[in-house]
C-alpha positions as CSV (number, residue, x, y, z in Angstrom):
1,M,-75.3,73.8,-50.9
2,K,-72.0,73.4,-49.2
3,P,-69.4,76.2,-48.8
4,N,-66.9,76.7,-51.6
5,N,-69.1,74.8,-54.0
6,I,-68.1,74.8,-57.7
7,V,-71.0,74.8,-60.1
8,G,-70.9,73.6,-63.7
9,I,-72.5,75.9,-66.4
10,Y,-73.4,73.5,-69.2
11,L,-73.9,75.6,-72.3
12,A,-76.6,74.0,-74.4
13,A,-78.5,76.9,-75.8
14,G,-76.8,77.3,-79.2
15,Q,-78.9,77.6,-82.4
16,S,-77.1,74.9,-84.3
17,T,-77.3,77.0,-87.4
18,R,-74.4,75.3,-89.2
19,M,-75.9,71.9,-88.5
20,G,-79.4,72.8,-89.7
21,S,-81.1,71.1,-86.8
22,N,-80.6,70.8,-83.0
23,K,-77.3,68.9,-82.8
24,L,-77.8,68.0,-79.2
25,R,-80.7,65.7,-80.3
26,L,-78.5,63.8,-82.8
27,P,-78.3,60.1,-82.0
28,L,-74.9,58.9,-80.9
29,G,-74.7,55.3,-79.6
30,P,-77.2,54.8,-76.7
31,M,-77.8,58.5,-76.1
32,N,-78.3,61.8,-77.9
33,L,-75.1,63.8,-78.5
34,G,-75.8,66.4,-75.9
35,N,-75.8,63.9,-73.1
36,Y,-72.2,62.7,-73.1
37,A,-70.5,65.8,-71.6
38,L,-73.4,66.2,-69.3
39,A,-73.0,62.6,-68.0
40,A,-69.3,63.4,-67.5
41,A,-70.2,66.5,-65.5
42,L,-72.8,64.7,-63.4
43,S,-70.3,61.9,-62.6
44,S,-67.6,64.3,-61.7
45,N,-66.9,66.1,-58.4
46,L,-68.8,69.2,-59.4
47,D,-71.2,70.2,-56.7
48,Y,-74.1,71.1,-59.1
49,V,-74.7,71.5,-62.8
50,L,-76.8,74.2,-64.4
51,V,-77.9,73.3,-67.9
52,V,-78.4,76.5,-69.9
53,S,-81.0,75.9,-72.6
54,N,-83.1,78.0,-75.0
55,E,-86.0,75.7,-74.3
56,V,-88.3,75.4,-71.3
57,A,-87.7,71.7,-71.3
58,A,-84.6,70.4,-72.9
59,D,-86.0,67.3,-74.6
60,W,-82.6,66.0,-75.7
61,I,-81.7,65.1,-72.1
62,D,-81.7,61.4,-71.5
63,H,-84.6,60.3,-69.2
64,T,-82.2,58.2,-67.0
65,F,-80.7,61.5,-65.7
66,Y,-84.1,62.2,-64.1
67,L,-84.4,58.7,-62.6
68,N,-80.9,58.2,-61.2
69,P,-80.5,59.9,-57.8
70,I,-76.8,60.1,-58.3
71,H,-77.5,62.4,-61.3
72,R,-80.0,64.6,-59.6
73,K,-77.5,67.4,-58.9
74,W,-78.7,69.5,-61.9
75,S,-81.4,71.7,-63.2
76,V,-82.3,73.5,-66.5
77,I,-82.0,77.2,-66.8
78,R,-83.9,78.8,-69.7
79,C,-82.1,81.7,-71.4
80,S,-84.6,83.5,-73.6
81,E,-81.8,85.7,-75.1
82,A,-79.5,82.8,-76.1
83,H,-80.1,83.5,-79.8
84,V,-78.3,86.8,-79.5
85,G,-74.9,85.2,-78.7
86,Q,-73.0,82.9,-76.4
87,A,-72.3,85.7,-73.9
88,H,-76.0,85.8,-73.0
89,S,-76.0,82.1,-72.2
90,L,-72.9,82.6,-70.0
91,R,-74.6,85.4,-68.2
92,C,-77.7,83.4,-67.5
93,G,-75.6,80.6,-66.1
94,V,-73.5,82.9,-63.9
95,Q,-76.5,84.7,-62.5
96,A,-78.0,81.3,-61.6
97,A,-74.7,80.3,-60.0
98,L,-74.7,83.5,-57.9
99,A,-78.2,82.6,-56.7
100,V,-76.8,79.4,-55.2
101,E,-73.7,81.1,-53.8
102,A,-71.2,79.4,-56.0
103,A,-67.6,80.0,-55.1
104,A,-66.6,79.2,-58.7
105,V,-68.1,78.0,-62.0
106,M,-66.8,75.6,-64.6
107,I,-68.0,76.3,-68.1
108,L,-68.6,73.3,-70.3
109,L,-69.9,72.9,-73.9
110,A,-72.7,70.5,-74.7
111,D,-71.3,69.7,-78.1
112,Q,-68.0,68.2,-76.8
113,P,-69.0,64.5,-76.3
114,F,-65.4,63.3,-75.5
115,I,-65.1,65.3,-72.3
116,T,-64.5,63.0,-69.4
117,K,-65.1,63.2,-65.6
118,E,-61.4,62.6,-65.1
119,M,-60.6,65.7,-67.1
120,I,-63.1,67.7,-65.1
121,N,-61.8,66.4,-61.8
122,E,-58.2,67.3,-62.8
123,L,-59.2,70.9,-63.3
124,L,-61.1,70.9,-60.0
125,I,-58.1,69.6,-58.1
126,R,-55.8,72.2,-59.6
127,F,-58.2,75.0,-58.7
128,Q,-58.9,73.7,-55.2
129,K,-55.2,73.6,-54.5
130,N,-55.0,77.4,-55.1
131,T,-58.2,79.3,-54.9
132,N,-56.3,82.6,-55.4
133,L,-56.3,81.7,-59.1
134,G,-58.7,83.6,-61.4
135,F,-59.1,80.7,-63.7
136,V,-58.0,77.1,-64.5
137,A,-58.4,76.2,-68.2
138,S,-57.9,73.2,-70.3
139,R,-55.3,73.6,-73.1
140,Y,-54.4,71.6,-76.2
141,D,-51.7,72.6,-78.7
142,G,-51.1,75.9,-77.0
143,L,-54.7,77.0,-77.2
144,A,-57.0,77.4,-74.1
145,R,-60.3,75.6,-74.5
146,P,-63.3,74.6,-72.4
147,P,-63.8,73.2,-69.8
148,V,-62.6,76.2,-67.8
149,I,-63.1,77.2,-64.2
150,F,-63.6,80.8,-63.2
151,A,-63.3,82.0,-59.6
152,Q,-66.1,84.0,-58.1
153,R,-64.1,87.2,-58.4
154,M,-64.2,86.8,-62.2
155,F,-68.0,86.7,-62.2
156,P,-68.4,90.5,-62.9
157,E,-66.1,90.1,-66.0
158,L,-68.2,87.2,-67.2
159,L,-71.4,89.2,-66.7
160,R,-70.0,92.0,-68.8
161,L,-69.4,89.8,-71.9
162,Q,-71.4,90.8,-74.9
163,N,-72.9,89.1,-78.0
164,D,-70.7,86.2,-79.1
165,Q,-67.8,86.9,-76.7
166,G,-66.8,83.7,-74.9
167,A,-64.7,82.8,-71.9
168,R,-61.5,82.7,-74.0
169,H,-61.7,86.5,-74.2
170,L,-61.2,86.7,-70.4
171,I,-58.4,84.0,-70.4
172,R,-56.4,86.1,-72.8
173,K,-56.6,89.2,-70.6
174,E,-56.4,87.7,-67.1
175,S,-52.9,86.9,-65.9
176,S,-53.8,85.2,-62.6
177,G,-54.7,81.8,-64.0
178,I,-53.2,78.6,-65.3
179,C,-53.8,76.3,-68.2
180,I,-53.6,72.5,-67.9
181,D,-52.3,70.7,-70.9
182,F,-54.1,67.6,-72.2
183,A,-52.3,65.7,-74.9
184,I,-55.3,63.9,-76.6
185,P,-56.8,66.1,-79.3
186,G,-60.0,64.1,-79.5
187,L,-61.0,65.3,-76.1
188,F,-61.8,68.7,-77.5
189,M,-63.7,67.7,-80.6
190,D,-66.9,69.6,-81.0
191,V,-69.7,69.1,-83.4
192,D,-70.8,72.0,-85.5
193,T,-71.5,70.7,-89.0
194,A,-72.9,67.6,-90.7
195,D,-69.3,66.6,-91.6
196,D,-68.3,66.8,-87.9
197,Y,-71.2,64.5,-87.1
198,R,-70.2,62.1,-89.8
199,I,-66.6,61.9,-88.5
200,L,-68.0,61.4,-85.0
201,L,-70.1,58.5,-86.1
202,E,-67.1,56.9,-87.8
203,T,-65.6,56.4,-84.3
204,S,-68.1,53.6,-84.0
205,A,-65.9,51.5,-81.9
206,F,-66.0,54.1,-79.1
207,W,-69.8,54.6,-79.2
208,K,-70.4,50.8,-79.2
209,S,-68.0,50.0,-76.4
C-alpha cells in the first residue's frame, strides 16, 4: 500500500435491534441498503476500505463489488465482540488499519445510504492539505457527524474507546481538528427503525433514477 494511505473503516457490525432484522439487507432500489455508502467509499479516493462486520461473510454485500476490479480495494474484517458496543467495531477497524500501515482512517456508517463519493473526497482533500490536523469531520446544523477522518496520532485514543462510545466523543475533546459544513440534511440520514426505512422508500424518485 502506498505511503500516507488513508483507509476507510466501514462500520457494518451493528445488531439492528431497533429494526428487528439486519437493516443492511433491506432492499433499496437495485441493491441492499448497506451497499450505497460502500459504493461511495469504493468510488472515492480512499486507498482501501475495511468493512467491519459481525459475520464471517457479509452476505448483504452486492456481488458486483466482488467482480468489478475497480471495487477490489476492500476486505471484510470480522469483529466477534461487535455486539458489546460500537467502540469494539471501531477498535477492530483501527487494528486492521494499523496492520496495513494506514496514515489515517475515515470512519463511515453502513446505514447512511446518501453519503456520496464527492463528500468523502472533500474531506480527504481538506485533510491532505494539512496532515497536522487530528481530525476532519463532516458537520450539519452545528453537529459533527460521520464520515470523519482521524490522523494516525489519534489511533491510541480510538483504541481506548469503550462500549458504545463513538468517534464523536473524541471530536468533542480534541481541539486540533476541523469540521466541514454540508448544507443538505438528507446526506446524513441513517436508518435505525421501520419508520426510517419507510421514509427512505418514499424517496422513490432517487432510488429509481
